[in-house]
C-alpha positions in Angstrom: 0.0 0.0 0.0 1.5 3.3 -1.1 0.3 6.8 -0.1 1.8 10.3 -0.6 2.7 12.2 2.5 -0.4 14.4 2.4 -2.8 11.5 2.2 -1.0 9.7 5.0 -1.5 12.6 7.4 -5.0 13.3 6.2 -6.2 9.8 7.0 -4.3 9.8 10.3 -6.1 12.9 11.3 -9.4 11.5 10.2 -8.8 8.3 12.2 -7.9 10.1 15.4 -10.2 13.1 15.5 -13.4 11.2 16.2 -11.8 10.1 19.5 -13.3 12.8 21.6 -12.1 11.7 24.7 -1.3 9.1 22.7 9.2 7.3 25.1 9.4 9.7 27.6 12.3 11.6 29.1 11.6 9.7 32.4 11.9 12.9 34.4 8.3 14.1 33.8 7.1 15.6 37.0 9.1 17.0 40.0 7.7 14.8 42.8 7.8 11.5 41.0 11.5 12.0 40.1 12.1 11.6 43.8 10.5 8.2 43.8 12.2 6.2 41.0 10.6 2.8 41.9 7.2 4.3 41.2 8.3 6.5 38.3 6.8 5.2 35.1 9.1 5.6 32.1 7.1 4.0 29.3 4.0 2.1 28.5 3.6 -0.3 25.6 0.6 -2.0 24.1 0.3 -3.9 20.8 -1.4 -7.0 19.3 0.7 -10.1 19.2 0.2 -13.8 18.4 1.7 -16.9 20.1 0.8 -20.4 19.0 -2.2 -19.2 17.1 -3.5 -17.3 20.2 -4.1 -13.6 19.8 -2.9 -11.4 22.7 -2.9 -7.8 23.7 0.7 -7.4 24.9 1.0 -4.7 27.5 4.2 -3.5 29.3 5.1 -1.0 32.0 8.7 0.2 32.7 9.7 2.0 35.9 12.9 3.1 37.6 14.6 5.3 35.1 18.4 5.6 34.4 19.5 2.4 36.1 23.3 2.5 35.8 24.4 -1.0 34.8 27.8 -0.7 36.4 26.6 0.3 39.9 27.1 -1.8 43.0 25.6 -3.5 44.9 22.9 -3.3 42.2 19.9 -2.6 44.4 17.6 -1.4 41.6 14.4 -3.4 42.3 10.7 -3.3 42.3 9.4 -1.7 45.5 7.4 -3.9 47.9 5.5 -0.8 49.0 4.4 0.2 45.5 1.3 -1.3 43.8 1.9 -1.4 40.0 -1.2 -1.4 37.8 -1.8 -1.8 34.1 -5.3 -0.9 33.1 -7.2 -1.9 30.0 -10.6 -0.4 29.0 -12.2 -2.3 26.1 -15.6 -2.0 24.4 -17.9 0.1 26.6 -15.1 0.6 29.1 -12.8 2.2 26.5 -12.0 5.6 28.1 -12.1 7.2 24.7 -15.8 6.6 24.3 -17.8 9.8 24.0 -20.2 8.6 26.6 -18.5 5.8 28.6 -20.8 3.3 30.3 -20.3 3.8 34.1 -21.5 0.3 34.7 -18.7 -1.2 32.7 -15.3 -1.0 34.5 -11.9 -1.3 33.0 -9.9 -4.4 33.7 -7.1 -3.7 36.2 -4.0 -5.9 36.4 -2.2 -5.5 39.7 1.4 -6.5 40.5 2.6 -6.6 44.1 6.2 -7.6 45.0 7.9 -9.1 48.0 11.7 -9.1 48.7 13.7 -11.6 50.6 17.3 -12.4 51.4 19.1 -15.7 51.9 21.7 -14.0 54.0 21.3 -10.6 55.6 24.6 -10.6 57.4 26.8 -9.9 54.4 27.9 -7.0 52.3 27.1 -9.1 49.2 23.5 -7.9 49.3 22.4 -9.1 45.8 24.8 -11.9 44.8 26.6 -14.5 46.8 28.4 -16.0 43.8 27.7 -16.8 40.2 24.0 -17.4 39.5 23.5 -20.6 37.5 19.7 -20.8 37.7 17.2 -18.1 38.7 16.5 -18.2 42.5 19.5 -20.5 43.3 21.7 -20.1 46.4 23.8 -17.4 44.8 20.9 -15.1 44.2 20.8 -13.5 47.6 18.3 -10.8 47.0 15.2 -12.5 45.5 11.9 -10.9 44.6 8.6 -12.7 44.0 5.3 -11.2 42.9 1.6 -11.8 42.6 -0.6 -10.8 39.7 -4.3 -10.1 40.2 -7.0 -9.3 37.8 -9.6 -6.9 39.1 -12.9 -6.0 37.5 -15.2 -3.9 39.7 -15.2 -5.7 43.0 -14.2 -9.1 41.6 -10.6 -10.1 42.2 -8.9 -13.1 40.5 -5.4 -14.2 41.2 -3.6 -15.0 38.0 -0.1 -15.7 39.3 1.3 -16.2 42.8 4.9 -16.1 44.1 6.4 -15.7 40.7 10.1 -15.1 40.8 12.0 -12.1 39.3 15.3 -12.9 37.6 18.4 -11.2 38.9 19.8 -7.9 37.5 22.7 -8.1 35.1 25.7 -7.5 37.2 28.3 -9.1 34.9 30.5 -11.8 36.3 27.7 -12.9 38.7 25.2 -13.1 35.9 27.1 -14.5 32.9 24.2 -16.0 31.0 22.7 -12.6 30.2 25.8 -11.9 28.1 27.3 -12.9 24.8 29.0 -16.3 25.0 27.7 -16.7 28.6 30.7 -14.6 29.6 30.2 -11.9 32.2 32.9 -9.7 30.6 31.0 -9.5 27.3 28.1 -7.2 26.3 24.6 -8.3 26.8 23.1 -10.7 24.3 21.3 -9.1 21.4 17.6 -9.7 20.9 16.4 -13.3 20.2 14.4 -14.4 17.2 12.8 -17.3 19.0 12.1 -18.4 22.5 14.8 -21.0 22.6 17.4 -18.3 21.9 16.5 -16.2 24.9 19.1 -16.2 27.7 18.5 -18.7 30.5 17.6 -16.1 33.1 14.9 -14.5 30.9 13.5 -17.9 29.9 13.2 -18.8 33.6 11.4 -15.6 34.3 8.5 -16.3 31.9 5.4 -17.9 33.3 2.1 -19.0 31.7 -1.1 -19.8 33.6 -4.0 -22.2 32.7 -6.0 -19.3 31.3 -3.2 -18.5 28.8 -1.8 -15.4 30.4 2.0 -14.9 30.1 4.0 -12.7 32.5 7.5 -11.5 33.0 8.9 -8.9 35.4 12.6 -8.0 35.8 15.4 -5.7 34.7 15.5 -4.9 31.0 17.4 -2.5 28.7 15.6 0.9 28.4 13.9 0.5 25.1 13.2 4.2 24.6 15.6 6.0 22.3 15.8 9.7 21.5 18.0 12.8 21.8 16.1 14.1 24.9 18.9 16.3 25.9 18.6 18.5 22.8 14.8 18.8 23.3 15.2 20.2 26.8 18.2 22.2 25.7 15.7 23.8 23.3 18.1 22.8 20.5 15.6 21.6 17.9 18.3 21.7 15.2 19.6 18.6 17.0 23.1 19.7 16.0 26.5 19.5 17.6 29.7 17.4 17.4 28.3 14.4 19.3 25.2 13.6 17.2 23.4 11.3 17.1 23.1 11.2 20.8 20.7 8.7 22.5 20.1 10.2 26.0 18.8 6.8 27.3 21.5 4.7 25.7 23.4 2.6 28.2 20.7 2.5 30.9 18.4 -0.2 32.2 14.9 -0.1 33.7 12.6 -2.5 35.4 9.8 -3.8 33.2 6.6 -5.7 33.7 5.2 -7.5 30.5 1.8 -9.2 30.4 0.3 -11.1 27.5 -3.5 -10.9 27.8 -5.5 -13.3 25.7 -7.8 -11.1 23.7 -10.6 -13.6 24.4 -10.3 -12.5 28.1 -11.2 -9.0 27.0 -14.4 -10.0 25.2 -12.9 -10.7 21.7 -11.1 -8.8 19.1 -13.9 -6.9 17.4 -13.3 -3.8 19.4 -10.6 -1.3 20.4 -8.9 -1.0 23.8 -7.3 1.8 25.8 -4.2 1.0 27.9 -2.6 3.0 30.6 -0.6 2.4 33.8 -0.6 3.6 37.4 1.7 3.3 40.4 0.3 3.7 43.9 1.6 4.0 47.5 -0.2 3.5 50.8 -1.3 6.6 52.6 -0.4 6.7 56.3 -2.6 8.1 59.0 -1.0 9.0 62.3 -3.4 8.6 65.3 -3.4 10.5 68.6 -0.7 8.2 69.9 2.3 8.9 67.6 3.5 5.3 68.1 0.2 4.0 66.7 0.3 4.3 62.9 -2.6 3.1 60.9 -2.0 2.1 57.3 -4.3 3.8 54.9 -5.6 3.2 51.4 -3.6 3.0 48.1 -3.0 6.4 46.6 -2.0 7.0 43.0 1.4 8.7 42.8 2.2 8.1 39.1 0.6 7.2 35.8 1.3 7.2 32.1 -0.3 6.3 28.8 1.1 7.9 25.6 4.7 8.8 25.3 5.8 12.4 25.9 2.4 13.8 27.1 3.4 14.8 30.6 7.0 15.7 29.8 6.6 17.7 26.6 3.0 19.1 26.7 1.8 19.6 30.3 2.9 22.8 32.0 4.9 22.7 35.2 2.1 23.8 37.5 0.1 20.7 36.5 2.8 18.0 36.1 2.4 16.7 39.7 -1.4 16.9 39.4 -1.3 14.8 36.3 0.3 11.9 38.2 -2.4 12.0 40.9 -5.7 12.3 39.1 -7.5 9.6 37.2 -7.8 9.3 33.4 -11.4 10.4 33.5 -10.3 13.9 34.6 -8.0 14.4 31.5 -10.7 16.0 29.3 -11.5 18.7 31.9 -8.0 19.3 33.2 -5.5 18.8 30.4 -7.2 19.4 27.1 -5.7 22.9 27.0 -2.2 21.6 26.9 -2.8 19.5 23.8 -5.0 22.2 22.2 -2.5 25.0 22.6 0.9 23.3 23.2 3.7 25.6 24.4 6.1 23.4 22.4 4.5 24.7 19.2 5.5 28.3 20.2 9.0 27.2 21.2 9.4 25.6 17.8 8.5 28.9 16.2 5.8 27.6 13.9 3.1 30.0 12.5 0.6 31.3 15.0 -2.4 29.4 13.6 -0.7 26.1 14.4 -0.2 27.0 18.0 -3.9 27.0 19.0 -7.1 25.0 18.5 -5.0 21.9 17.9 -8.0 19.5 17.7 -5.7 17.0 15.9 -3.3 16.7 18.9 -6.3 16.6 21.3 -7.5 13.6 19.3 -4.2 11.8 20.0 -3.4 12.7 23.6 -6.8 13.3 25.4 -7.4 11.2 27.5 -3.9 9.9 28.0 -4.5 6.3 27.0 -2.9 4.3 24.2 -5.6 3.2 21.8 -5.2 -0.3 20.2 -7.4 -1.7 17.6 -7.7 -5.4 18.6 -9.1 -6.6 15.3 -5.9 -6.3 13.3 -3.3 -9.0 12.9 -0.2 -9.0 15.1 2.0 -5.9 15.0 5.3 -6.1 13.1 8.2 -6.2 15.6 11.5 -4.5 15.8 14.7 -6.5 16.2 18.2 -5.0 15.8 21.0 -4.2 13.4 24.0 -5.5 15.4 25.7 -8.8 14.7 23.7 -11.6 16.3 20.5 -9.6 16.6 17.2 -10.8 15.3 16.3 -8.7 12.3 13.2 -6.5 12.1 10.0 -8.1 10.9 9.5 -7.6 7.2 7.5 -4.4 6.8 8.4 -3.0 10.2 9.3 0.7 10.2 10.2 2.9 13.2 7.9 5.7 11.9 5.0 3.3 11.5 2.6 4.4 8.9 5.0 7.1 7.7 7.3 4.4 6.7 4.5 2.3 5.0 4.0 0.1 8.1 0.2 -0.5 8.3 -2.2 -3.0 9.8 -5.7 -3.9 8.6 -8.7 -3.4 10.8 -12.0 -5.3 10.5 -14.0 -2.8 12.6 -13.1 0.6 11.1 -12.4 1.9 7.7 -9.2 3.7 8.8 -7.2 4.9 5.8 -9.6 3.0 3.5 -9.9 -0.7 3.4 -9.2 -0.8 7.2 -5.6 0.4 7.0 -4.3 1.7 10.3 -0.9 2.7 11.6 1.3 -0.3 12.3 2.6 1.4 15.5 2.0 4.4 17.7 -0.5 6.1 17.9 -2.3 2.8 17.2 -0.7 1.0 20.1 3.0 1.3 20.8 5.7 -1.2 20.1 9.2 -1.6 21.3 11.1 0.2 18.5 8.6 2.9 17.6 10.4 6.2 17.1 7.8 8.2 19.1 9.8 11.4 19.4 10.1 11.8 15.6 6.4 10.9 15.2 5.3 13.4 17.9 7.5 16.3 16.8 6.4 16.0 13.2 2.8 16.0 14.4 3.3 19.2 16.4 5.0 21.0 13.5 2.4 19.9 11.0 -1.3 20.9 10.8 -3.6 17.9 10.5 -6.8 19.9 10.7 -6.8 21.0 7.1 -7.7 19.1 4.0 -5.2 18.5 2.6 -3.1 18.7 5.8 0.0 21.0 5.9 2.9 18.7 6.5 6.2 19.7 8.0 8.9 18.7 5.5 8.9 15.0 4.6 7.3 12.7 7.1 10.2 10.4 6.6 12.5 13.1 8.1 14.9 11.9 10.8 14.2 14.6 13.4 16.7 13.9 16.2 19.1 11.6 14.2 18.6 8.7 16.7 17.1 6.0 14.6 17.5 2.8 16.7 17.9 1.4 20.2 21.3 0.6 21.7 20.6 -3.1 21.7 18.3 -5.3 19.6 14.8 -6.1 21.0 13.6 -9.7 21.5 11.2 -10.8 18.8 9.4 -13.0 21.2 7.9 -12.5 24.7 8.9 -10.6 26.8 10.0 -8.5 23.7 12.0 -5.9 25.8 15.7 -6.2 25.3 18.2 -8.0 27.5 19.5 -5.8 30.4 22.8 -4.2 29.7 25.9 -5.6 31.4 27.5 -3.6 34.2 31.0 -4.6 33.0 30.5 -3.9 29.3 28.1 -1.2 28.1 28.3 2.2 26.4 26.5 5.4 27.3 
């Protein structure tokens, strides 16, 4: 399927505008930067297929800027944080003009517990070389429980699932090339058997067909974020291209949800994530502290919304209020983005941006479940699994499309192969978003900034290849051998 640039943007605008209801820099709001274990970095959502079963794959990454070379490597999920991935499908889709209040979104909750085999040692994380996940050498061991919550009904999907160790290097050799702790991390795998042993041991499947993984991964977001917040939108300088997130790890939860569990694939879904901490009430006796209820401290849907569009006065508020408040509270930031003025585009493109409102309000990632599986990114380095045929980092602007059976899309059901129709590992969300702000999708034909194939920030790939199979996120980088 071939389209010229004007027709591509025209159909994208037409697709998104009826939604009346979206990588990140990871440092989106002042308060949450003080709480890295609850700080959401990225949310992913896309249609996948395993053994002829269709899934909605969802992922949440937290704990930005994990330095692989640090010791004693205490980057971990927090036992006192409740991690949530929320999915609204059908009548519960948050982008419905009139959501049905009787139909609740499905909430998947992840709670962690940390234990130590030996607390009387300075070797807090590793007591030796880890041969198998959870063995005697893995001193710090985390387990977790996954619950599905719909309204007041709670179902336990997984109990006491183990988290693989972080990639330290010599203590975790099987993450790395040649199973040698001195080598770089293994590139992305093309099939499940090619995954490293630790990752394979961290994947669990339950009788209902759900698959889950939680553990340290490479940070899959790539962009020259430094130049954006340096207001250097020429992305120039002697050290370009510069991937600001290159060389760092994050902690990532990945869940494969059978589409049948959501009511089938003839519908769209909205996906977002939340992190919560317990409130604390101090009673009259200061020594008597009553634990309170879970309070939302962070959330995220689309890439870049809080970081690049929401003003400083409302960034902390964004992390505390529910998605249902987005229309009333945050529409103004998508409708008249300050970024448009900073970029110096003509005044009429700085206001009344109904096209951007259609993408970002409310802040959920919209996924058409009726399409086939999304094309997946691999890598370009030696040993990496290649990209799927037809994958493009710019999605539809690179000719990467999927076909819907429930909406006409670009004609004949054609939809974007990646963000803003879902978000895959490998989508170049900064380039897509900046081109959208610079362009005007409200007109017919739309006014497009340059060539949609333009390489905006000169960063066109991740620092390590992604896995082409579950859990899709790339191998965590080695503390002994990585590059910033």
